[in-house]
PDB file of N, CA, C, O and CB in Angstrom:
ATOM      1  N   MET A   1      11.203  19.689 -11.825  1.00  0.00           N
ATOM      2  CA  MET A   1      10.506  18.624 -10.749  1.00  0.00           C
ATOM      3  C   MET A   1       9.289  18.477 -11.085  1.00  0.00           C
ATOM      4  O   MET A   1       8.681  19.490 -11.429  1.00  0.00           O
ATOM      5  CB  MET A   1      10.467  18.998  -9.261  1.00  0.00           C
ATOM      6  N   ARG A   2       8.707  17.390 -11.081  1.00  0.00           N
ATOM      7  CA  ARG A   2       7.601  16.752 -11.296  1.00  0.00           C
ATOM      8  C   ARG A   2       6.503  16.925 -10.337  1.00  0.00           C
ATOM      9  O   ARG A   2       6.767  16.481  -9.219  1.00  0.00           O
ATOM     10  CB  ARG A   2       7.902  15.540 -11.416  1.00  0.00           C
ATOM     11  N   GLY A   3       5.096  17.564 -10.505  1.00  0.00           N
ATOM     12  CA  GLY A   3       4.404  17.741  -9.508  1.00  0.00           C
ATOM     13  C   GLY A   3       3.357  16.715  -9.505  1.00  0.00           C
ATOM     14  O   GLY A   3       3.078  16.134 -10.555  1.00  0.00           O
ATOM     15  N   PHE A   4       2.724  16.434  -8.347  1.00  0.00           N
ATOM     16  CA  PHE A   4       1.664  15.387  -8.247  1.00  0.00           C
ATOM     17  C   PHE A   4       0.508  15.988  -7.281  1.00  0.00           C
ATOM     18  O   PHE A   4       0.636  16.777  -6.345  1.00  0.00           O
ATOM     19  CB  PHE A   4       2.311  13.938  -7.635  1.00  0.00           C
ATOM     20  N   ASP A   5      -0.767  15.313  -7.845  1.00  0.00           N
ATOM     21  CA  ASP A   5      -1.925  15.520  -7.420  1.00  0.00           C
ATOM     22  C   ASP A   5      -2.305  15.321  -5.812  1.00  0.00           C
ATOM     23  O   ASP A   5      -2.945  16.090  -5.094  1.00  0.00           O
ATOM     24  CB  ASP A   5      -2.619  14.753  -8.228  1.00  0.00           C
ATOM     25  N   VAL A   6      -1.693  14.015  -5.473  1.00  0.00           N
ATOM     26  CA  VAL A   6      -1.916  13.545  -4.441  1.00  0.00           C
ATOM     27  C   VAL A   6      -0.234  12.831  -3.712  1.00  0.00           C
ATOM     28  O   VAL A   6       0.091  11.669  -3.959  1.00  0.00           O
ATOM     29  CB  VAL A   6      -3.182  12.557  -4.801  1.00  0.00           C
ATOM     30  N   VAL A   7       0.489  13.600  -2.991  1.00  0.00           N
ATOM     31  CA  VAL A   7       1.463  12.950  -1.937  1.00  0.00           C
ATOM     32  C   VAL A   7       1.026  12.285  -0.497  1.00  0.00           C
ATOM     33  O   VAL A   7       0.741  13.016   0.451  1.00  0.00           O
ATOM     34  CB  VAL A   7       2.388  14.026  -1.574  1.00  0.00           C
ATOM     35  N   VAL A   8       0.985  10.597  -0.375  1.00  0.00           N
ATOM     36  CA  VAL A   8       0.994  10.027   0.657  1.00  0.00           C
ATOM     37  C   VAL A   8       2.324   9.832   1.297  1.00  0.00           C
ATOM     38  O   VAL A   8       3.167   9.145   0.720  1.00  0.00           O
ATOM     39  CB  VAL A   8       0.375   9.011   0.456  1.00  0.00           C
ATOM     40  N   ILE A   9       2.592  10.426   2.532  1.00  0.00           N
ATOM     41  CA  ILE A   9       3.444  10.087   3.483  1.00  0.00           C
ATOM     42  C   ILE A   9       3.195   8.587   4.140  1.00  0.00           C
ATOM     43  O   ILE A   9       2.155   8.216   4.683  1.00  0.00           O
ATOM     44  CB  ILE A   9       3.360  11.169   4.462  1.00  0.00           C
ATOM     45  N   GLY A  10       4.315   7.875   3.970  1.00  0.00           N
ATOM     46  CA  GLY A  10       4.325   6.597   4.846  1.00  0.00           C
ATOM     47  C   GLY A  10       3.606   5.613   3.778  1.00  0.00           C
ATOM     48  O   GLY A  10       2.571   5.850   3.156  1.00  0.00           O
ATOM     49  N   GLY A  11       4.409   4.453   3.718  1.00  0.00           N
ATOM     50  CA  GLY A  11       4.106   3.074   3.105  1.00  0.00           C
ATOM     51  C   GLY A  11       3.586   2.035   3.893  1.00  0.00           C
ATOM     52  O   GLY A  11       3.625   0.939   3.333  1.00  0.00           O
ATOM     53  N   SER A  12       3.032   2.052   5.209  1.00  0.00           N
ATOM     54  CA  SER A  12       2.807   1.009   5.730  1.00  0.00           C
ATOM     55  C   SER A  12       1.481   0.648   5.263  1.00  0.00           C
ATOM     56  O   SER A  12       1.111   1.118   4.187  1.00  0.00           O
ATOM     57  CB  SER A  12       3.003   1.077   7.037  1.00  0.00           C
ATOM     58  N   ALA A  13       0.567  -0.267   6.042  1.00  0.00           N
ATOM     59  CA  ALA A  13      -0.671  -0.610   5.595  1.00  0.00           C
ATOM     60  C   ALA A  13      -1.684   0.658   5.485  1.00  0.00           C
ATOM     61  O   ALA A  13      -2.289   0.751   4.417  1.00  0.00           O
ATOM     62  CB  ALA A  13      -1.180  -1.676   6.519  1.00  0.00           C
ATOM     63  N   ALA A  14      -1.907   1.543   6.379  1.00  0.00           N
ATOM     64  CA  ALA A  14      -2.343   3.083   6.109  1.00  0.00           C
ATOM     65  C   ALA A  14      -2.047   3.788   4.541  1.00  0.00           C
ATOM     66  O   ALA A  14      -2.842   4.107   3.657  1.00  0.00           O
ATOM     67  CB  ALA A  14      -1.453   4.022   7.247  1.00  0.00           C
ATOM     68  N   GLY A  15      -0.836   3.860   4.600  1.00  0.00           N
ATOM     69  CA  GLY A  15      -0.656   4.481   3.369  1.00  0.00           C
ATOM     70  C   GLY A  15      -0.847   4.022   2.302  1.00  0.00           C
ATOM     71  O   GLY A  15      -1.447   4.658   1.436  1.00  0.00           O
ATOM     72  N   VAL A  16      -0.360   2.748   2.103  1.00  0.00           N
ATOM     73  CA  VAL A  16      -1.282   1.714   0.919  1.00  0.00           C
ATOM     74  C   VAL A  16      -2.463   1.943   0.438  1.00  0.00           C
ATOM     75  O   VAL A  16      -2.715   2.325  -0.705  1.00  0.00           O
ATOM     76  CB  VAL A  16      -1.616   0.446   1.341  1.00  0.00           C
ATOM     77  N   SER A  17      -3.417   1.657   1.527  1.00  0.00           N
ATOM     78  CA  SER A  17      -4.472   1.962   1.361  1.00  0.00           C
ATOM     79  C   SER A  17      -4.892   3.466   0.926  1.00  0.00           C
ATOM     80  O   SER A  17      -5.373   3.703  -0.182  1.00  0.00           O
ATOM     81  CB  SER A  17      -4.913   1.549   2.352  1.00  0.00           C
ATOM     82  N   ALA A  18      -4.688   4.337   1.791  1.00  0.00           N
ATOM     83  CA  ALA A  18      -4.595   5.568   1.157  1.00  0.00           C
ATOM     84  C   ALA A  18      -4.440   5.824  -0.327  1.00  0.00           C
ATOM     85  O   ALA A  18      -5.269   6.358  -1.064  1.00  0.00           O
ATOM     86  CB  ALA A  18      -3.657   6.106   1.696  1.00  0.00           C
ATOM     87  N   ALA A  19      -3.168   5.328  -0.665  1.00  0.00           N
ATOM     88  CA  ALA A  19      -3.187   5.673  -1.927  1.00  0.00           C
ATOM     89  C   ALA A  19      -4.065   4.819  -3.063  1.00  0.00           C
ATOM     90  O   ALA A  19      -4.567   5.290  -4.083  1.00  0.00           O
ATOM     91  CB  ALA A  19      -1.865   5.697  -2.216  1.00  0.00           C
ATOM     92  N   LEU A  20      -4.110   3.553  -2.646  1.00  0.00           N
ATOM     93  CA  LEU A  20      -5.132   2.846  -3.659  1.00  0.00           C
ATOM     94  C   LEU A  20      -6.431   3.337  -3.640  1.00  0.00           C
ATOM     95  O   LEU A  20      -7.098   3.416  -4.671  1.00  0.00           O
ATOM     96  CB  LEU A  20      -5.292   1.402  -3.416  1.00  0.00           C
ATOM     97  N   THR A  21      -6.856   3.686  -2.508  1.00  0.00           N
ATOM     98  CA  THR A  21      -8.383   4.396  -2.224  1.00  0.00           C
ATOM     99  C   THR A  21      -8.402   5.488  -3.242  1.00  0.00           C
ATOM    100  O   THR A  21      -9.345   5.619  -4.022  1.00  0.00           O
ATOM    101  CB  THR A  21      -8.639   5.118  -0.548  1.00  0.00           C
ATOM    102  N   CYS A  22      -7.144   6.433  -3.233  1.00  0.00           N
ATOM    103  CA  CYS A  22      -7.345   7.738  -4.175  1.00  0.00           C
ATOM    104  C   CYS A  22      -7.109   7.193  -5.402  1.00  0.00           C
ATOM    105  O   CYS A  22      -7.340   8.110  -6.191  1.00  0.00           O
ATOM    106  CB  CYS A  22      -6.353   9.047  -3.930  1.00  0.00           C
ATOM    107  N   ARG A  23      -6.805   6.293  -5.972  1.00  0.00           N
ATOM    108  CA  ARG A  23      -6.301   5.999  -7.127  1.00  0.00           C
ATOM    109  C   ARG A  23      -7.744   5.452  -7.678  1.00  0.00           C
ATOM    110  O   ARG A  23      -8.114   5.857  -8.780  1.00  0.00           O
ATOM    111  CB  ARG A  23      -4.961   4.995  -7.078  1.00  0.00           C
ATOM    112  N   ARG A  24      -8.471   4.650  -7.027  1.00  0.00           N
ATOM    113  CA  ARG A  24      -9.591   3.918  -7.514  1.00  0.00           C
ATOM    114  C   ARG A  24     -10.402   5.058  -7.552  1.00  0.00           C
ATOM    115  O   ARG A  24     -11.111   5.152  -8.553  1.00  0.00           O
ATOM    116  CB  ARG A  24     -10.127   2.680  -6.681  1.00  0.00           C
ATOM    117  N   HIS A  25     -10.485   6.019  -6.649  1.00  0.00           N
ATOM    118  CA  HIS A  25     -11.901   6.954  -6.794  1.00  0.00           C
ATOM    119  C   HIS A  25     -11.612   8.158  -7.693  1.00  0.00           C
ATOM    120  O   HIS A  25     -12.500   8.728  -8.327  1.00  0.00           O
ATOM    121  CB  HIS A  25     -12.473   7.600  -5.240  1.00  0.00           C
ATOM    122  N   TYR A  26     -10.269   8.531  -7.717  1.00  0.00           N
ATOM    123  CA  TYR A  26      -9.679   9.788  -8.536  1.00  0.00           C
ATOM    124  C   TYR A  26      -8.579   9.273  -9.493  1.00  0.00           C
ATOM    125  O   TYR A  26      -7.374   9.468  -9.336  1.00  0.00           O
ATOM    126  CB  TYR A  26      -8.991  10.977  -7.502  1.00  0.00           C
ATOM    127  N   SER A  27      -9.143   8.608 -10.478  1.00  0.00           N
ATOM    128  CA  SER A  27      -8.204   7.622 -11.136  1.00  0.00           C
ATOM    129  C   SER A  27      -7.366   8.805 -12.284  1.00  0.00           C
ATOM    130  O   SER A  27      -6.314   8.419 -12.794  1.00  0.00           O
ATOM    131  CB  SER A  27      -9.236   6.114 -12.019  1.00  0.00           C
ATOM    132  N   GLU A  28      -7.894  10.210 -12.631  1.00  0.00           N
ATOM    133  CA  GLU A  28      -7.171  11.204 -13.536  1.00  0.00           C
ATOM    134  C   GLU A  28      -6.419  11.853 -12.878  1.00  0.00           C
ATOM    135  O   GLU A  28      -5.883  12.780 -13.485  1.00  0.00           O
ATOM    136  CB  GLU A  28      -7.890  12.092 -14.244  1.00  0.00           C
ATOM    137  N   LYS A  29      -5.949  11.625 -11.002  1.00  0.00           N
ATOM    138  CA  LYS A  29      -5.179  12.280 -10.499  1.00  0.00           C
ATOM    139  C   LYS A  29      -3.707  11.458 -10.131  1.00  0.00           C
ATOM    140  O   LYS A  29      -3.777  10.287  -9.759  1.00  0.00           O
ATOM    141  CB  LYS A  29      -5.918  12.830  -9.482  1.00  0.00           C
ATOM    142  N   SER A  30      -2.593  12.032 -10.237  1.00  0.00           N
ATOM    143  CA  SER A  30      -1.378  11.431 -10.198  1.00  0.00           C
ATOM    144  C   SER A  30      -1.188  11.430  -8.710  1.00  0.00           C
ATOM    145  O   SER A  30      -1.241  12.456  -8.032  1.00  0.00           O
ATOM    146  CB  SER A  30      -0.271  12.141 -11.047  1.00  0.00           C
ATOM    147  N   VAL A  31      -0.915   9.967  -8.130  1.00  0.00           N
ATOM    148  CA  VAL A  31      -0.336  10.049  -6.775  1.00  0.00           C
ATOM    149  C   VAL A  31       1.017   9.275  -6.625  1.00  0.00           C
ATOM    150  O   VAL A  31       1.472   8.359  -7.311  1.00  0.00           O
ATOM    151  CB  VAL A  31      -1.357   9.498  -5.759  1.00  0.00           C
ATOM    152  N   LEU A  32       1.591   9.993  -5.383  1.00  0.00           N
ATOM    153  CA  LEU A  32       2.953   9.476  -5.177  1.00  0.00           C
ATOM    154  C   LEU A  32       2.783   9.092  -3.828  1.00  0.00           C
ATOM    155  O   LEU A  32       2.155   9.660  -2.934  1.00  0.00           O
ATOM    156  CB  LEU A  32       4.179  10.482  -5.433  1.00  0.00           C
ATOM    157  N   LEU A  33       3.455   8.012  -3.812  1.00  0.00           N
ATOM    158  CA  LEU A  33       3.585   7.427  -2.325  1.00  0.00           C
ATOM    159  C   LEU A  33       4.983   7.232  -1.952  1.00  0.00           C
ATOM    160  O   LEU A  33       5.839   6.523  -2.481  1.00  0.00           O
ATOM    161  CB  LEU A  33       2.861   6.017  -2.143  1.00  0.00           C
ATOM    162  N   VAL A  34       5.059   8.201  -0.672  1.00  0.00           N
ATOM    163  CA  VAL A  34       6.862   8.094  -0.253  1.00  0.00           C
ATOM    164  C   VAL A  34       6.615   7.240   0.960  1.00  0.00           C
ATOM    165  O   VAL A  34       5.690   7.281   1.771  1.00  0.00           O
ATOM    166  CB  VAL A  34       7.886   9.829   0.241  1.00  0.00           C
ATOM    167  N   ARG A  35       7.608   6.500   0.891  1.00  0.00           N
ATOM    168  CA  ARG A  35       8.020   5.219   2.406  1.00  0.00           C
ATOM    169  C   ARG A  35       9.484   5.134   2.501  1.00  0.00           C
ATOM    170  O   ARG A  35      10.276   5.662   1.721  1.00  0.00           O
ATOM    171  CB  ARG A  35       7.458   3.269   2.142  1.00  0.00           C
ATOM    172  N   LYS A  36       9.717   4.549   3.343  1.00  0.00           N
ATOM    173  CA  LYS A  36      11.102   3.876   3.529  1.00  0.00           C
ATOM    174  C   LYS A  36      10.686   2.551   3.819  1.00  0.00           C
ATOM    175  O   LYS A  36      11.713   1.999   4.214  1.00  0.00           O
ATOM    176  CB  LYS A  36      12.084   4.489   4.711  1.00  0.00           C
ATOM    177  N   GLU A  37       9.841   1.806   3.843  1.00  0.00           N
ATOM    178  CA  GLU A  37       9.678   0.688   3.959  1.00  0.00           C
ATOM    179  C   GLU A  37       9.778   0.078   2.843  1.00  0.00           C
ATOM    180  O   GLU A  37       9.190   0.540   1.866  1.00  0.00           O
ATOM    181  CB  GLU A  37       8.763   0.483   4.505  1.00  0.00           C
ATOM    182  N   ASN A  38      10.651  -1.256   2.727  1.00  0.00           N
ATOM    183  CA  ASN A  38      11.023  -1.867   1.361  1.00  0.00           C
ATOM    184  C   ASN A  38       9.351  -2.542   1.142  1.00  0.00           C
ATOM    185  O   ASN A  38       8.885  -2.449   0.006  1.00  0.00           O
ATOM    186  CB  ASN A  38      12.597  -3.227   1.447  1.00  0.00           C
ATOM    187  N   HIS A  39       8.606  -3.116   2.091  1.00  0.00           N
ATOM    188  CA  HIS A  39       7.310  -3.695   2.025  1.00  0.00           C
ATOM    189  C   HIS A  39       6.343  -3.265   2.789  1.00  0.00           C
ATOM    190  O   HIS A  39       6.591  -2.674   3.840  1.00  0.00           O
ATOM    191  CB  HIS A  39       7.339  -4.870   2.227  1.00  0.00           C
ATOM    192  N   ALA A  40       5.169  -3.490   2.390  1.00  0.00           N
ATOM    193  CA  ALA A  40       3.826  -3.184   3.437  1.00  0.00           C
ATOM    194  C   ALA A  40       3.416  -4.393   3.829  1.00  0.00           C
ATOM    195  O   ALA A  40       3.265  -5.229   2.938  1.00  0.00           O
ATOM    196  CB  ALA A  40       2.477  -2.414   2.801  1.00  0.00           C
ATOM    197  N   VAL A  41       3.164  -4.749   5.107  1.00  0.00           N
ATOM    198  CA  VAL A  41       2.578  -5.960   5.608  1.00  0.00           C
ATOM    199  C   VAL A  41       0.740  -5.769   5.528  1.00  0.00           C
ATOM    200  O   VAL A  41       0.102  -4.746   5.777  1.00  0.00           O
ATOM    201  CB  VAL A  41       3.238  -6.187   7.299  1.00  0.00           C
ATOM    202  N   ILE A  42       0.355  -6.752   5.215  1.00  0.00           N
ATOM    203  CA  ILE A  42      -1.369  -6.768   5.288  1.00  0.00           C
ATOM    204  C   ILE A  42      -1.803  -6.480   6.484  1.00  0.00           C
ATOM    205  O   ILE A  42      -1.335  -7.173   7.387  1.00  0.00           O
ATOM    206  CB  ILE A  42      -2.091  -8.115   4.976  1.00  0.00           C
ATOM    207  N   PRO A  43      -2.639  -5.577   6.800  1.00  0.00           N
ATOM    208  CA  PRO A  43      -2.714  -5.015   8.296  1.00  0.00           C
ATOM    209  C   PRO A  43      -3.766  -5.959   9.344  1.00  0.00           C
ATOM    210  O   PRO A  43      -4.155  -5.676  10.477  1.00  0.00           O
ATOM    211  CB  PRO A  43      -3.353  -3.314   8.194  1.00  0.00           C
ATOM    212  N   CYS A  44      -4.088  -7.313   8.410  1.00  0.00           N
ATOM    213  CA  CYS A  44      -5.013  -8.082   9.621  1.00  0.00           C
ATOM    214  C   CYS A  44      -4.134  -8.789  10.368  1.00  0.00           C
ATOM    215  O   CYS A  44      -3.075  -9.179   9.875  1.00  0.00           O
ATOM    216  CB  CYS A  44      -6.179  -9.161   9.129  1.00  0.00           C
ATOM    217  N   GLY A  45      -4.450  -9.019  11.563  1.00  0.00           N
ATOM    218  CA  GLY A  45      -3.754  -9.762  12.526  1.00  0.00           C
ATOM    219  C   GLY A  45      -4.450 -11.178  12.880  1.00  0.00           C
ATOM    220  O   GLY A  45      -4.081 -11.790  13.881  1.00  0.00           O
ATOM    221  N   ILE A  46      -5.319 -11.611  12.158  1.00  0.00           N
ATOM    222  CA  ILE A  46      -5.859 -12.762  12.140  1.00  0.00           C
ATOM    223  C   ILE A  46      -4.972 -14.155  11.728  1.00  0.00           C
ATOM    224  O   ILE A  46      -5.128 -15.293  12.169  1.00  0.00           O
ATOM    225  CB  ILE A  46      -6.907 -12.525  11.318  1.00  0.00           C
ATOM    226  N   PRO A  47      -4.247 -13.796  10.993  1.00  0.00           N
ATOM    227  CA  PRO A  47      -3.720 -15.021  10.376  1.00  0.00           C
ATOM    228  C   PRO A  47      -2.384 -15.551  11.565  1.00  0.00           C
ATOM    229  O   PRO A  47      -2.055 -16.681  11.927  1.00  0.00           O
ATOM    230  CB  PRO A  47      -3.103 -14.585   8.592  1.00  0.00           C
ATOM    231  N   TYR A  48      -1.779 -14.016  11.980  1.00  0.00           N
ATOM    232  CA  TYR A  48      -0.960 -14.324  12.829  1.00  0.00           C
ATOM    233  C   TYR A  48      -1.429 -14.989  14.200  1.00  0.00           C
ATOM    234  O   TYR A  48      -0.671 -15.701  14.858  1.00  0.00           O
ATOM    235  CB  TYR A  48      -0.324 -13.255  12.972  1.00  0.00           C
ATOM    236  N   ILE A  49      -2.622 -14.727  14.544  1.00  0.00           N
ATOM    237  CA  ILE A  49      -3.299 -15.706  15.790  1.00  0.00           C
ATOM    238  C   ILE A  49      -3.520 -16.811  15.547  1.00  0.00           C
ATOM    239  O   ILE A  49      -3.684 -17.628  16.454  1.00  0.00           O
ATOM    240  CB  ILE A  49      -4.506 -15.408  16.319  1.00  0.00           C
ATOM    241  N   PHE A  50      -3.584 -17.138  14.276  1.00  0.00           N
ATOM    242  CA  PHE A  50      -3.857 -18.774  14.126  1.00  0.00           C
ATOM    243  C   PHE A  50      -2.906 -19.445  13.466  1.00  0.00           C
ATOM    244  O   PHE A  50      -3.199 -20.519  12.942  1.00  0.00           O
ATOM    245  CB  PHE A  50      -5.096 -19.152  13.385  1.00  0.00           C
ATOM    246  N   GLY A  51      -1.620 -18.931  13.379  1.00  0.00           N
ATOM    247  CA  GLY A  51      -1.033 -19.289  12.865  1.00  0.00           C
ATOM    248  C   GLY A  51      -0.697 -19.963  11.469  1.00  0.00           C
ATOM    249  O   GLY A  51       0.102 -20.863  11.212  1.00  0.00           O
ATOM    250  N   SER A  52      -1.670 -19.152  10.535  1.00  0.00           N
ATOM    251  CA  SER A  52      -1.642 -19.533   9.532  1.00  0.00           C
ATOM    252  C   SER A  52      -0.614 -19.169   8.444  1.00  0.00           C
ATOM    253  O   SER A  52      -0.452 -19.779   7.387  1.00  0.00           O
ATOM    254  CB  SER A  52      -2.635 -19.362   9.317  1.00  0.00           C
ATOM    255  N   VAL A  53       0.030 -18.122   8.851  1.00  0.00           N
ATOM    256  CA  VAL A  53       0.754 -17.360   7.968  1.00  0.00           C
ATOM    257  C   VAL A  53       2.316 -17.673   8.170  1.00  0.00           C
ATOM    258  O   VAL A  53       3.144 -17.546   7.269  1.00  0.00           O
ATOM    259  CB  VAL A  53       0.393 -15.868   8.184  1.00  0.00           C
ATOM    260  N   GLY A  54       2.570 -18.046   9.309  1.00  0.00           N
ATOM    261  CA  GLY A  54       3.904 -18.536   9.755  1.00  0.00           C
ATOM    262  C   GLY A  54       4.994 -17.374   9.740  1.00  0.00           C
ATOM    263  O   GLY A  54       5.770 -17.797  10.597  1.00  0.00           O
ATOM    264  N   SER A  55       5.464 -16.316   9.345  1.00  0.00           N
ATOM    265  CA  SER A  55       5.910 -15.335   8.899  1.00  0.00           C
ATOM    266  C   SER A  55       5.495 -14.467   8.327  1.00  0.00           C
ATOM    267  O   SER A  55       4.676 -14.737   7.449  1.00  0.00           O
ATOM    268  CB  SER A  55       6.488 -15.502   8.492  1.00  0.00           C
ATOM    269  N   PRO A  56       5.929 -12.791   8.595  1.00  0.00           N
ATOM    270  CA  PRO A  56       5.152 -11.660   8.367  1.00  0.00           C
ATOM    271  C   PRO A  56       5.760 -11.488   6.443  1.00  0.00           C
ATOM    272  O   PRO A  56       5.204 -10.754   5.626  1.00  0.00           O
ATOM    273  CB  PRO A  56       5.627 -10.159   9.756  1.00  0.00           C
ATOM    274  N   GLU A  57       7.104 -12.470   6.120  1.00  0.00           N
ATOM    275  CA  GLU A  57       7.216 -12.371   4.830  1.00  0.00           C
ATOM    276  C   GLU A  57       6.223 -12.916   3.718  1.00  0.00           C
ATOM    277  O   GLU A  57       6.157 -12.735   2.502  1.00  0.00           O
ATOM    278  CB  GLU A  57       8.291 -12.838   4.677  1.00  0.00           C
ATOM    279  N   LYS A  58       5.510 -13.626   4.587  1.00  0.00           N
ATOM    280  CA  LYS A  58       4.308 -14.215   3.671  1.00  0.00           C
ATOM    281  C   LYS A  58       3.212 -13.493   3.770  1.00  0.00           C
ATOM    282  O   LYS A  58       2.207 -13.987   3.259  1.00  0.00           O
ATOM    283  CB  LYS A  58       3.867 -15.594   3.979  1.00  0.00           C
ATOM    284  N   ASN A  59       3.123 -12.553   4.237  1.00  0.00           N
ATOM    285  CA  ASN A  59       1.687 -11.574   4.537  1.00  0.00           C
ATOM    286  C   ASN A  59       2.267 -10.172   3.910  1.00  0.00           C
ATOM    287  O   ASN A  59       1.916  -9.236   4.628  1.00  0.00           O
ATOM    288  CB  ASN A  59       1.162 -11.353   6.551  1.00  0.00           C
ATOM    289  N   LEU A  60       2.866  -9.847   3.051  1.00  0.00           N
ATOM    290  CA  LEU A  60       3.288  -8.566   2.415  1.00  0.00           C
ATOM    291  C   LEU A  60       2.102  -8.233   1.026  1.00  0.00           C
ATOM    292  O   LEU A  60       1.500  -9.036   0.314  1.00  0.00           O
ATOM    293  CB  LEU A  60       5.082  -8.799   1.836  1.00  0.00           C
ATOM    294  N   ILE A  61       2.095  -6.910   1.030  1.00  0.00           N
ATOM    295  CA  ILE A  61       1.213  -6.289  -0.035  1.00  0.00           C
ATOM    296  C   ILE A  61       2.040  -6.072  -0.980  1.00  0.00           C
ATOM    297  O   ILE A  61       3.020  -5.342  -0.832  1.00  0.00           O
ATOM    298  CB  ILE A  61       0.473  -5.056   0.283  1.00  0.00           C
ATOM    299  N   PRO A  62       1.728  -6.726  -2.164  1.00  0.00           N
ATOM    300  CA  PRO A  62       2.561  -6.782  -3.500  1.00  0.00           C
ATOM    301  C   PRO A  62       3.010  -5.361  -3.966  1.00  0.00           C
ATOM    302  O   PRO A  62       2.005  -4.655  -4.046  1.00  0.00           O
ATOM    303  CB  PRO A  62       1.671  -7.459  -4.713  1.00  0.00           C
ATOM    304  N   ASP A  63       4.028  -4.743  -4.269  1.00  0.00           N
ATOM    305  CA  ASP A  63       3.958  -3.715  -5.178  1.00  0.00           C
ATOM    306  C   ASP A  63       3.216  -3.460  -6.152  1.00  0.00           C
ATOM    307  O   ASP A  63       2.796  -2.352  -6.486  1.00  0.00           O
ATOM    308  CB  ASP A  63       4.769  -3.623  -5.602  1.00  0.00           C
ATOM    309  N   SER A  64       3.007  -4.565  -6.690  1.00  0.00           N
ATOM    310  CA  SER A  64       2.050  -4.257  -7.978  1.00  0.00           C
ATOM    311  C   SER A  64       0.848  -3.827  -8.269  1.00  0.00           C
ATOM    312  O   SER A  64       0.333  -3.351  -9.281  1.00  0.00           O
ATOM    313  CB  SER A  64       1.885  -5.055  -8.527  1.00  0.00           C
ATOM    314  N   MET A  65       0.374  -4.152  -6.876  1.00  0.00           N
ATOM    315  CA  MET A  65      -1.150  -3.231  -6.671  1.00  0.00           C
ATOM    316  C   MET A  65      -0.923  -1.810  -6.928  1.00  0.00           C
ATOM    317  O   MET A  65      -1.821  -1.147  -7.446  1.00  0.00           O
ATOM    318  CB  MET A  65      -1.832  -3.275  -5.032  1.00  0.00           C
ATOM    319  N   LEU A  66       0.206  -1.279  -6.610  1.00  0.00           N
ATOM    320  CA  LEU A  66       0.611   0.169  -6.560  1.00  0.00           C
ATOM    321  C   LEU A  66       0.497   0.750  -8.308  1.00  0.00           C
ATOM    322  O   LEU A  66       0.233   1.906  -8.638  1.00  0.00           O
ATOM    323  CB  LEU A  66       2.395   0.269  -5.820  1.00  0.00           C
ATOM    324  N   ASP A  67       0.772  -0.395  -9.231  1.00  0.00           N
ATOM    325  CA  ASP A  67       0.999  -0.243 -10.400  1.00  0.00           C
ATOM    326  C   ASP A  67      -0.215  -0.206 -11.444  1.00  0.00           C
ATOM    327  O   ASP A  67      -0.210   0.404 -12.514  1.00  0.00           O
ATOM    328  CB  ASP A  67       1.850  -1.143 -10.612  1.00  0.00           C
ATOM    329  N   LYS A  68      -1.225  -0.957 -10.935  1.00  0.00           N
ATOM    330  CA  LYS A  68      -2.737  -1.000 -11.759  1.00  0.00           C
ATOM    331  C   LYS A  68      -3.295   0.049 -11.784  1.00  0.00           C
ATOM    332  O   LYS A  68      -3.304   0.885 -10.880  1.00  0.00           O
ATOM    333  CB  LYS A  68      -3.798  -1.839 -11.275  1.00  0.00           C
ATOM    334  N   LYS A  69      -3.846   0.118 -12.874  1.00  0.00           N
ATOM    335  CA  LYS A  69      -4.688   1.241 -13.151  1.00  0.00           C
ATOM    336  C   LYS A  69      -6.048   0.679 -12.955  1.00  0.00           C
ATOM    337  O   LYS A  69      -6.368  -0.387 -13.483  1.00  0.00           O
ATOM    338  CB  LYS A  69      -4.468   1.868 -14.579  1.00  0.00           C
ATOM    339  N   TYR A  70      -7.102   1.578 -11.983  1.00  0.00           N
ATOM    340  CA  TYR A  70      -8.421   1.275 -11.805  1.00  0.00           C
ATOM    341  C   TYR A  70      -9.316   2.214 -12.568  1.00  0.00           C
ATOM    342  O   TYR A  70     -10.538   2.079 -12.517  1.00  0.00           O
ATOM    343  CB  TYR A  70      -8.724   1.273 -10.412  1.00  0.00           C
TER     344      TYR A  70
END
């Protein structure tokens, strides 16, 4: 079984932000993000209020952000 330095449980907006912040500040640490969601929605409600998004599917955090090295 592979070990990780940091395990983040929950992959919605807060979980993704926590994993990205950890990776940004501690790039030498391995981070595991455990989530049941297929995609994370950007946590800002302003686009929904003004109707500029149209649907939540157009306001997703791409998984490619999690693969980047900082």
